[in-house]
Steps between C-alpha positions, in 0.01 A plus 500: 500500500532158342712242680749315283472123515757330719684298240713317757185350652361420155825330395515296821137392448574400140807300608295323768231412244760371252668286767157357591382429144822380333618150601865584577536181709416263212755216487734504199381152400150639451620817326691306236251222437338491157457762228588858590391845391806688615727357766298504823810469718670797333181706515458430872866573569479826305185616681637401841819697430296803394292482818810467719660804334186708544463390863863603564433838338193547720707425809731782394201738483469500119168648394381310193324679218163392369686391186718263704192351664333462162807331347523249784129428471527439124804276544327296770184463289700377200692249711176389667346439156804297386487289816127449446566379143762260637241355738668629816205718601150362502272801497409781262631823661703581187 
C-alpha cells in the first residue's frame, strides 16, 4: 500500500521556505527606489495575502491538493525572479 503524501505538511514547508527567501520586511523606500520590473510592493503584498489565506485554510483543516502547492510555488518563483531583477534579492536561486 502506497502512502499518500501529506500535503498539509508540504504546504506548510513551502510557506516557511517562501517566508524565509522572500524579503517581506523590505522598507517601502527601498522597494520603490529606481527602475522597476513590476511593482515590488504590490507583488509582496499579493504574495503575503496569498500566504495568509492559505495559512488560515490550513488552520481550518483544509487539505491542499498538489495542484495548489504547485501554483503557490510557481507564483513565489515568479515574484522572486521579479524581485531579483529589481535588485531586492542578491543571489541566484531563481
